[in-house]
C-alpha positions, 0 to 999 in steps of 0.5 A: 307346303313347299315353295317353288324354289324348294319343289324345283330343288326337290325335283332336281335332286330326286331326278338323280338315281337315288342311293342309300346314305351309306352309298354317298361317298366322296372322291377319295385320293388313293395316293396318300400314306394317311388313311382318308377321313372326312365329316360324313354328316351331323344328324338333326332330329326333326319332326317334319322332314319336308318343313325342315327341308324347306326351312334349310333350302329356302331360308338358308340357301342350302342344297339338297344332297339326298332324298331317298326312301329305302326298302324299309320305308325309312326316309333319308334327307341330307342338306349341305351348305352352298360351300364346303363338305359338310352335311346335315341329315334331317332325321325324323325319329319314331315317337317310341324311340329314344331319339324323339325326345331329342327333337328341337334340343340341338345345340352344337352344330356350328356354321362358319361365314366370311362375312357374318354381318351380311349373312345375318341380314340375308337370312334375317330377312328370309324369316330366320329366327336369331337369338341375338344379333351378331356379338364379339366372343371371348375367343377373338371372333363374332357370332350369332345364334339362330333356331330352325322350325323344330327349336334346334339351335345353331351357331353361326360364326365369323371368320376371326384371324386364326381362322382366316390363317387356317383357310389360307393355308388350306387354300394354298395347300389345296393349290399345291396338291392340285398343281402336283396332280396336274403336273403328274397327269401331264408327265404321264401323258408326255411318257406315253407320248414319248414312248411312241417316239422309240422304235415300234418295229425292228427292220429285218436284216439277214447279217445282224441281229441288234436290240436297244433300250433307254431307261429313264431316270424321270418320267421323260428324258432326253436320251433317243434311240432309233433304227431307220430302214434306209431302203436297199438293204441299209439300215440306220442305227441312231443314239443321241443325248440331249442337252437337258432333262425332264419335259425340256429334254424331251421336247428337243428329243422329239424335235430331233426324231422328227428331223431324222425320220422325216429326212431318213430317205436321203441318208442312203444316197449321201449321208453327209448331206442328210446330217447337214440338213438335220443339224441345219432343222435342229438349229433352227427349231432350238434356242441357242444353248440347245444341242445333242450329241449323235451317233449314227451308223449306216450298215449294209446288209449286203457287205456288212460295211458299217459307215458311221459318224460320231457328232460329239458323242461318246465313243462307240465300242467295236469289240472284235470277234478276236476280242480286240476293242476298237474306239469309234470316236468323234468325227464332227461336233455336236449338232444344234450349235452352229449353222455352218456345220459339217461332218465326216463319216468313217467306215468299218467292215464287221466280221462274224461275231463282232459286236457294236455297243452304242451307249449314252453317259447314264451308263459310264457316269453312274456313280456309287457311294464313294463317287466312283464312276462305273466308267468306260472301263466297267463298260468294256469289262462287262462287255467282254464278260457277257459277249456270248449273250444275245444282244437283248440279254447283253443289255440286260446284263450291262444294266444290271451291272450298272445298277449293282454298282450304283446300288439302283440309285439312277441319275440319269437316262441309260440308253444302249444299242447292241448289234451283232454281226451273224455268222 
């Protein structure tokens, strides 16, 4: 008869959906280059599966991994020690089978424990028959042997120093892999969150067609672009580069984006005060060395007037319809370094066919194998070469040129806004 402990454990196992033994699969990591490999189970031939299961559960403290009878009537019983992934399949071979004489002849299954003396005393008190007490082995460990109810003999070995070293290395490796998996999950979540911070809709204007893109070198980054509907036919074009990369840059980028969008309603009245307020909040919410370069442009759809502030950013390119080029350089210093900060705006009128290009240094400072930079000159030449394309296609052409120049090795975020004044 089964003990009450065995009966409870069996009922718990049988309360789960029964599946054939060949369907019992461990969690497989698919992101490895080498094929997955794990010990599935070891067969132990027994006379009575219930009696053997009671021995392993009650005497050795094993768990019941499976107790299932398939459509042919064959019963599969699998038990497993509480630690690790090894499993024993308790099989009753039919009397006429070749395996039936092997009942009780098992001799090669080995269990490993960190405290062999404690395990020896515990199992002996539970009625396990040991061949001998723990003794020193020639290989430097301590071992003993015990028999199950059918006479199958098992080895119980204590950790030697080599095994301890291997186990410690395995533990450290598993911890490192878990940290890498957790970091990858967190980065993916951060990437999805940051993707929502970029423009999700494009405000409509009659006299301007425009497009933007941010191609990050990592899963998250510090570049930022945005379109702000300022009301009254005013469109805000924003492009910024945060001093920092990865998660740190992404957090600062989110901070700056929140400041700009939350205060954007005041930009149309006094844009200077708007940016001064953005700087003050950014300064208060960031560390001493944190800052951002910013290009903010306010386009009036009614007058085709462009007012802009370049806060320590790279000069924007304004390619006129007659192919002349204007550089929209800095009008103030960077955001976030100074609490007493002031900015000034400059103004340009856009004519039909004029093209405005805003960009970050991920494009101009992209370099090739000779350590040569793509540079502003490369950007100007590309802009002139593909000026007749629509903004979205023009951006694609610029990105393709940059990638061809550096053979596809991107070292920094590439962020662009292209705006063309309609005829």
